N, C-alpha and C positions, 0 to 999 in steps of 0.2 A: 104571390109566396102562397104556397098549397098549403091545404087545412091542416098536414100534421106540422108545418110550421110555425103555423098559426096557437096552436093549441100548447106545443111548446115554449112558446113565449110566453103565451097568455100566463102558464103555470108558475115561469118562470118568474113573472111579475109579483103573482101569491106568495112564492117563495121568499124574495128579498123584500115584503110588506115587512116581516117580522124581522129582517137584518138589517137594518138601517146603519147599523154600527160599522157596516163593511165600508161606508163612505167615509165616514168619519176617520179617517186611520188611525187618530190619536186619542181619541174621546176613550175612558175607562168605561169597561161594562158594567154593568148593575150587579150582574152575575158572573164574575169573574171569578179565577183563583187567584192567590196570592204568589210574589213572585218567585219565593223560594218553591210553590207548587209547580209554575210553569218551566224551571230547573227539573225538577223530579219526571215530570213527565216528557220531557224534550228528552234526557235521559233514554227514559224505559223506549220511546219511541225510536232513539240512534240504536240502540242493543235490538229492539224486535227488526227494527227496518235492515240492518247490517247482517245480521245471523239468518234470518229468515232470508235474505238473498242468498246468501253462502250455503244454508242448506240447503236449498230448493235447486240452486244452480250445479250443484255438487251431484244432486239425484239425477240432472239430467245429464251431466259430463258423464257419468257410468253406465247411464241407459244407452247414450249413442257409441260410447267407446268398444262394451262389451255387448257381444249378440246376443249370447245364452239369456242378458238380460231382458231380450225383447220377447216375453211371454204374453200373452193375453191379460192375465191379470197385473202383470209389472206396465201394460198401457195405460193401464186406471189409474196406476200408482202416479205415473205418469203424467196425469189428467190433473189429479190433483195438486202436484208439484205447479204446474203451471199456472193455476189459477191464484196459487200462493204467491208463486215468482211475481207474477203480474202487480196483485195487488204491494207487494214492496217496490215495485216501478212505479206502478203511476199514481199511487195512495198515500202511500207514508210517508214520502218526501213532503208534499206540500204539507200534512198535518207536524209533521218533525219543524218544518220552518215556521209555521206558526206558531207550533208551541215556543218557540226562542224567542220570537219577538213579541210572544204573547196577543196575537189580534192575527185575525184570518186576512191574507194576502193577498190571491190573487181573485178577490170579487166575488160576487154572485153569479155568475156564472160558472165560476171556477168551483163554487159551492156545490150548483147543482151537478157537477160534473163528477166530482167526491165522491157526493153522497151517492149516486146513480154506480159508479165503477166497484166503489167498494162495498155495497150492497148485493149485485151483480156477480163478482168475484168470490162475497163470503157465501153466498148461498150456493154456487159451483162447489165449494169445495166441501160444504155441508151435506147436500143430494151428492158427491162424488162418491163420500163416505159411505152413503147408504146402500148407494148403486155396486161398492164394492163388497161389501159385507155380504149382500144379495148374491154375488156372482161369486164369491168364495164357498157360500154354503152351495149353490149350486155346482160348482163344479167338482166339491168333494163328491156330491150324489152319482157324479156322473161317471160309467166307467170307459169312459174312451177318451184316447190318446188327443193330444192337441190337434185341429186342424185349422182349415181356412173357417172352419165356420164356428168355431174358439173366438178366432179373433172378430167376423163378424156380429158375433153377439156382443162381443166385449167394445166395439165399434159404434156401437148402434146406443149399446148404456150410455159411454160415452155423450156421443151427441144430444140424447136424450137427457143430460143432466146438464148441460150449457143450454138446451133450448128450454127447457124447464126452469131455469134459474134466469134466463132473460125474460121468461114470461110474469114473471115478477117480480122483476128491478124496473121494467120498462113505463108498469103505470101511473106511478107516481108522476113521469114525463107527461102526461096527456091526464091528469086533473085526477086519478083516485088517489086523494092525499097525495103530498108532494115534499121533496125535499130542502132542508132549510139548515142551520144554524145548529148544532147540538151541544148541550152542556155551557161549557164558557166562551163558546165562538171559535174555537180552534179547530174544529174538526165538524162535519157535518154527514149529514143521516137525512134518515124520513124522518119528517114533523111526528115528535112523540107527542107533545102537548095540543095541539089543539084540540077542540071539545065537539067535534063536529062528526053527525054518521058516517059520511063521507073517510072520513079518515081513520075513525074509529075501526068500521067496518075492515078497512083494507090492513091494519094493525093484527087486529083479529085473525082476520085468516094469511097474513103474511106467520105469525106464531106459530099454528097449528100446520100449514103445510110447508115449512121452510125447517122447522126446529122440530116439533114435537113429531110429525110425522117419519121425519129421516132415524130419529132417537128409536120409534118403535122399529123401523126396519132393522137395526142393526141389532137392538138387543133380541129378535127375533130370530135374525139368522146365525148370529154368533151362539145363541142360546140353542139353535139345532145343532149347529155343526159338535157344541161339545155332548149332547145328547150323542149323537151319531160315534163320536170317537169312543165313548163310553161304552158303548156295543161291540167294541172291535177289544176292548180289554181280556174279554174271555177266550179270545183267540192268541194273543202277544201280549200280557200281561206288562212285562217291562217294557217294550216300544211302545205301547199303546199308553201306559203312563206316562212315562216322558213328552210323549208328543199332548195329549190331555193338558199336562204342567205347564207346557208351553201357549198353548192355545188359551189357556183359562188366565194365562198373563199378559196376553194380549189384549182379550179380552175387558178384562177389568181395568187397565193401564188405559184402553182407548175409551171407554165407558167414561171412568173418572175425569177424562182429560176431556174429553167434550163436553162433560155436566157442567166443568170448570171454566171452561172460555168461552161457553154459551148462554149455559143457563143462566149466570148474573145477569147477563145483556137483555136475556128476555125477559127477565120479571122487572128490569129497572124500565124497561118501555112499557112492559104493564101497568108500573106502578106511575109514568109518568101520564100514561094514554087516562089510567082509571082510577087514580088515588088523587088526593086533596092537590091543586094549583102552589107550586114551590115547595113540593114534598123533598123530589129529586133534587139535593143540590150540585153544585160543580163537582164538587169531590166525587158524589155519590153517583155521579154520569160518568165521570170520566174513569175509574175503576174499571167497571165493566167494559169500558170500550177497549183499553189497555188489553185487557184479559183475548177478547174475543181478536185482538190482531195478534197476541201472543200465540194463536194457533198456527199462525206461519210460520211460525220456528218447531214450533212440537209437533205438528204431522208429519214432518218428515223424520223426526226422530221415530217416531211409532212407527208410521208404517214404510218406511225405508230401512233404518239403520237395525230396527227388528227382522229383518229380513236376508236369513241368512244369505241369499248370493248376492245382494246386493252390501252387504257387510264384509264379503270376500272380498267382492271387485273395490271398496273403501282402503281395505288392508292393501290389496294390492297395488293402489294407487298411493299411498302412503310409501310401501316400501321399495317400489319401482320393480315388481316383479310379474308375472305375467303365470299365475299358476290355477289350473281350473276351475273354473266357478260351478262347474256338475249342471244338473238339470232339475228342472220344475219335477220330471217325476223321477229321477233316482231314489227319492227319499220314497217313492212308495211301495218299490220294489217287494220290500218284506211283508209289509202289509197284505198286500197281492197276494204274494204266494202262502200266508199265512189261511186269507180268508180262502182260498182254493183248496187247501188241503183241508180246512174245516169243511168246508161242502161236500168232499170227495167221501169224506169219513163218516160224514154224517148223512145228509140227506142231498145224496147227489143231482135230485132234480131243483132244490132249491134254485130261485132264481134274485139276484139282488135285487132290493127293494131300492126304488128312485124317485127320487119327487118329480110330480106329471108337467107343474110348473117349470121345473128347471129342463127337463128333459122329454119333450112332447113328441119325438120319436122313437120313444125308446121299445116301441112293439115292430117297430121297420126294420129289415132283415141291416145287418152290421157288416160293412167290408172289413179285411182285416189279414194280416198274414196268420193269426193263429185263430179260425175258427172255433166255436165255443159247440163241443156236443152236449146233446140233453139224454138223459137218459128217462124214460118214461116213469111217469109217476107212480107211485104206490101207493093202491087204495090204502086209505086212510090213517095216512102218515101226515101227521100236521107238520106245516112249512114255519120252520124257524124264522123269528123276528129278528133279521141281519140287516143293518144298512153297509154296504160296500162304499168305504172309504176310500177313494183312489191316491188321492194325497192332499197335503197339504204345507206348504212350504211357506208359513210362517212367518 
């Protein structure tokens, strides 16, 4: 047996030291839910598992069926749907069965598996949301059409989301904290209650790097996106206001749902870790857990069905029609035209401002069917502060 296997087996033994009730299949738990509570939780998990699976499976079906949906941004949306779908397949059925029977059913090893897979896929979803928001911001700031480089950057972002999440889900298997029963014992997660420096340090790092940091990236990226759209209002007020309202609706909805689903769970974990022992009751622990799992149902609605192209594809699927879904870049034609007219009428030498982090190669020669000619700068002429909003297909 190699060293990794020994470490995992050792951690599994420590994880199960506090879950001896798994071996006593009919022994009542000291901190258990009432029978009515188990019924309510079972119904909630049944709803989450069913509609989470259907919503995310529908997203994948539309993505595979309609070629226009296979844009770089939508690839990242699909990554979120894949992680949520896997939660509904690999995690939710076990907690549903456990709640229906009022006890954990698949033993100690199953508890570690459940805790690991739910933590891993949950972090994937959170990090992917942050990567998506930053990619949308960068895409908006670039004045280029989609190419192989755009797909490469998005695939790198997807790979980063999954690898980064794996880095934070694996440590409990090797001794930095551990996975064990949660709340009334019908679900498993990171052990929030052990008061050791080893366990508490992991929980603090997990809270910051996998919950707070993604939220900061989301707020920053969409805040910058809204600022850029406001600057275009001087060029085409009607179009820009409509676009701004759509983006604002998406941002507010997304931030509120993010906080609603994940912040209660994070607060519960911190209270269980740093608060008085026994302060978090089974009822208080199961509600945040259900809200976090509810994100698998909400995410497709926010990120997919508020997207015009996916909505058209869904409508075509229901009506059995095959109308054109349009392109991610068709919606930007009016904005680009307005910006060009504005620059020619005011300052011919002005160049679009682009974020260096989003487009580090902006000073390199660009290839395209319509080369841009620049007039010599007029001395003493101030450069206007105008951001080029290429497109945003929220």
